[in-house]
N, C-alpha and C positions, 0 to 999 in steps of 0.2 A: 460548400464553403461552412466549414465548424466553424461560428461565431461569436458566440456564448453560452455559455453553461450555468445554469442556477445552478451553485454547489453551495455558497456559502449557509443558506437556510440549512443545508442537511446536516450540520452543526448543533441548531439548535434543536434541542429534542422538545419541543412542545407535547404535550397531550393529547389524544383525539381519539376516539372510539374508532376503532379498526375491528369489521365483523370477522370471525373466521372462515375462510374460504372452502367448505368442504370440496373432495374430490367429485365423486358420481359423477365420475365422466365416462360419456356411451363409446369412444372407438380416439383413435389419435394416437401417434408414437412418439414418443417423448426422450430425447437424447442429450445429455449434460454434459456439459466442458467446460471445469473449472480450477480453480487453483488448490493448492491441497495442504490445508491446515486447518483446526478446531470448526470453525465457525463455520466455514463453510460447508463441512462435511456434515452441519449439524442441519444446514440448513437444504441439502442434497438430500439428506435422510428424510427430511419432510418430504420432498417431492417424489422421492422411493418409494412411501407408503402409500402414494396414488395406485401404485401399481396391482392390475387384475389380471380377466381373463378379455375383458374390453384394450385394458392398455398398456404399453409395452414401455417401464419407465425404467433407462438405465444411465448412467454417471460416469465417465472421468474425470476424476479427480487428479493433476499434475501439476507441478512445478514448472514442468514444458508452456503450459497453455498457452503462454504467451504465443512460443510458436510455432503454434500447430493452430491457431486459430482463425489465423485468415483463407488459410487453402483450404481450412478445414469446411468455413462456413463458404466459399467462391463458389465449392459443387454446388452442380446441382441436380438433383436434391443436395441443401448442404448434409453435410455428415451427422452434426447435430444441431438439434434445434434451440437449444436454451448456449448461451456461451456465458457465463459470469464474469462479469468486469470489473475493472477498479474507475480511477479516471485518466490512467493513460492509454490503456489497452484498450479503453474504446473509440480512443480515433483513430485507427486503421481501418475498421468494422466502416466506422460512420463515413470515413473519407471514400472507403469502395463501395456502399450502399449494401455493405449485407446483413443490416438487420435494419426493421422494418418497426414503423410509426408503432406506439400503444394504446394510440390514443381511444381507440374502439373497445378496445379490450379491457383497457381501464374500466370504460365509462359499464359496460356490462360485468367485470367481476373483480374489481377495484375499488368501488365506491369509500369503503374506509379506507384506502392509502391516506397519510399523512400527507401535505401538500410538500415536506423536507424530503419525500420518498419520491418524488416525482423528476426523475431527472428530463429536466423540458429543454430544447434545443430548436429554435427559431419554430417556438409553438408546438412542436411535435414532443409528447412524452418519449422517449428512446431507452431508456432504463429506469428498473424502478430499485433507490438502495435498499437496504437492510440493517448498513453497521456504516459509521463510521471510522475513521484508521489515522494514523500517524505512527512515527517513530519521534519518541520521547526517550528519558532519561533512565535506565533502572541502577539501579547503584545496590550496596551491601552496606547496611548503616551499621556493625558489628566490625567492617572492616575500616569505615571512612573514623568509627570511633576508637578504635586501635589507633590510629594514624593524630586522632587529635583533628579531624579535620570537617568544615560544616559543607554540607547538600552542594557542591560545584553550580554556577548559574550560570558559567561562560565556559566555549573550552576553553578558553587559554586557563580555566580554576581545573577544568578538569586533567587539563596534560599536567599542571604543577601535582595533581592531587595524584594520578599515577606515579608520578615522579618521587614522590616522597612515599608511597606504599611501595614502591618497587625499592626503593634505597634503606628502607626499614627489614628488609627480607621480607615479607609480607605474603607477598607473590611475585613471582617472575613475569609475567603478564597481565596487569591490573588492569587489560582493555580488552577491547571485544568491539566485533563492529560485522558488519552485513558485507564488506569488502568484497566478495569474491566477484572475479573481471567479470564482465558484461554487464547486464540488466541492472545487476546489484549494484556495482560500483559505479556505475551512472547518475544512479537513483543517490550514494552519499556524493557525489559532486554538484546535481542539483539543489541536493538539501543542504549542502555547504554554500551554495553560491546563492542560493537566496537568503542567507541567512548576514547578506554584505546588504540587504534590501537594494542594489543595482537591477535592472533590466535583463535578461537575455540574450533580447533582438533588442535592435533599431526599433523604437518605435512601429507601428501601424508596418514595418516589412516582416520577412523571412532571413533577414541577412542577419549570423549571428553577433554578439554584442560581448563579449566573456574573454575574448585576449585582452586584455587591461588589467590595472592593478591589483581589481577585484578579483579576477580571475585568479591573478599570483597570491593574493591573499587567499582564498578558500581550498589551491591547489596544497600549502603550505602547511595549513593547518590539519590537512590530510596525514599529509606526512607524516607531522609531531602526532598524532593522534596512534598513526601505524607502525611506529616507531616502539609503542608498548604492549602494541601484541605479539599474537604468537607468529611468527616469523612463517607459517602457514595462512598469514591470514587472506590473503587474495584469491585463496581458494573457500572463505565460512559465507556460505549465505545463512539463511535465518536457521534452518535448523540445527544445523553447527555452531552458531553462535551460543542457540541455544541451551546446547548440547553441554560446551563449556560451560554457559555459566551453572546447569543444575547439579554439574561436576564440583563446581564449588572453586574453580580456576580462576572467573575475574571477577571485579569487586565493581565497574560500571559499565555503560555500555547503550548507544541509541537502539535500540531494538522497539519493533512493529507494536504496539498496545495489543493487539490480538495475542499478540504474545505474555502478556501478559496472566492470563488465567492460566494457562497451559503450563507454564514457569510455578507459578503460587499453586499447584495443585498438589497434591500428596502422592503424585508418579515421577520417577525417575530423578528424585534427589532426597536430600536429606530435612529431616523437621526443621533443624539447624538453620539452613541454609533458606531456605520458605519462608521462618520468620523473620530472617534479616532484610529481606527481598524488598523495598523499594523502590514506588515509583516519584518522576516529578518531570516539569515541564523540560524539553528539550533545550538546552543551553543555547545558549545567543556566541555570535561570533564579536569576540571583543564585545565594544559597549554599543555596540547598534541596537539593541533592544528589540532585535526582532528574532526570534528562535529558530536556528538552522536545521528547517525541516517542512516538510508541507502536510497538510490537510489531505486524507485521501478519504474518496467512498468504495463499496466495494456495493454490486446490485447487479441486477439479472436481466439479460436482452434477448430477445428471438429473432431467429435467425430468419431474414427476411425468402431466402431460397427453400423453403416447404410448402407445404398447403397449408392450407386456411385451419382445417382440422386439424391437423400435426401443431402448427399454431397458438390456437384456441383448447388444445388438450396439456400443452406445455406452458400457457401463460396459468392455467388453472393449478396444473403440477408445482406449480412455482410460488404459485399464494396460497399453498397447504404449505407448504417450505418457510415461507414466511410468518406464517399464521404465532397469533401470540400463542398458543399452546409450544410452541418449542423453545420457549422461556423455560425453564424449571431452575433447580437447583445447582444444579451442575452446569448449565449450561450457560446462567449467564453471566457468567465471567468469562464468557469465551470473547468474547465484544464490547463495543460502543453500540450497541443494536437503536437502530432508527425503528422497531418495533414496537406496537405500543403495549404497554402491561411493564416495559423496563424499566425495571429499577436502578441505576448504575452502581455497580458494585466498587467494592477499593479499588478492584484492580482497573478500574476506568480511569481512574484520577490522573493519570500523566496525561491521557489525552487529552481530558477537559485544562488542563491546566497550560497544554501545550496550547489550546485554540484557544484560551481566556488570556493567553500573553502574547497574540498575532502573530500564530505563524498563520502563513496562507496557504492558500488550496494548491496544490501541484500544479503547475502552469500548462491547462487545458488547450493547446494552439494544434492544426495539422501538422505539423511541421515540429513541435517540440518532444516525438519520438526519434526524429533524425539525429536530435541535437544528445540524445541521452543517450543511444545506440555510440554515435561517434567519443562520447564521455568511454563510457564503459569499456570499447575497445582502444583509447588510445593513451589511459592513463597508467598503466600498470609498468609502461619502461621507466616514467618517471616518479613512481611510488617504488621500486626499486631501484633506485639512485641512476638509472641509465642514461638521464636525461635532464634538463632541467624544466623548471617550472614554467617558463616562458617558451621552449621548445615543444610540452604537451600542449601547451592551448596553441602555437599555431596547428599541430599536429589534429587536435579536434576541431577548428575553426575549419583546417583543410579537407579534411573525411567529412564532415557536417556538407560545405558547401557543395561538394561533390553530389551528393546524394540529394542534396535540396532540388542543385540541380536538373539532376537523372527524374526528380517526381514535379517538375515543375513550378515549384515554389519560387525559383528566383532564375532570373533570364540569365 
């Protein structure tokens, strides 16, 4: 049973010395599975640099990694030796015993790792975190100025600002978001519900507790936001929303901090849009005071169903991927790195502001992913105006409860 994850300290970027781990591997096979965005590409690139005549290193970076990881690591031997994970995607791997404790490998090859990088569960180091992340407000300074608006701090202010921008004819669809049906939409629900300050589960149980006034409040705000988005908003993942931003079609969006660097570079947009792009803390829901988002970390794990030789080679290769040398002028803005030597770039402002405003970590519970999945699947009809908020919440509750019973979390 997953009990407690030491995550809060991940967002304290304390300085500590970390010796770069050279490769020098004599054997082993390294096969990496992970998400696809610039910071992950940088880390994987550092690991791939360890390939030589003795060691083969390959990487499959894909937005479909969550759908692949459990089956791939269940195989014996596992299809991948490394799974790059985040708060939520480590949970099913932990539940099924598909990743191994890293205590011995850290002792041998990771002495320089900082304490806030060691994701420790019941005394076992199960992952090495290399970056922090959160969805937060991206906004266009020039558009807000033209509309005579201050930077919104609540979602109610976001909606009011979007209405004014649209009424003035500045933009047809001033908002964007990662509302793609499935995981992305489920994350939007979790973010907004967290902004209410309420628990999603009855304390001490796996019984869901979202079918209430807080759930209605969260859903109604999601629907208000979506009314100022492109009509195809249910197809928008991070890549699509970022593309809309770079095209100059959007004035505000709650987007992953890891996208701030790529959106602010000199590729895919115009100098005017880049210069007008700014970042702030995630908005709150009403006057609750809690940013309606969640804090995340990304890190790497080592598969259980592989040889010790492959495990050691994989750990050492990944240590090369998270060595201080991977941070340079090109990569420093890709993430809020937890790697020694990182000096926060301006693009990290939104993540720090969100954390400092009291945003909560993504709820890491063994059954949390089941609720996330249920929300991502059941909210489309509500957002399309086909059912009420109350019915959508009842549908989520029913889908979750069925899945939780099948998984043995509820009798």
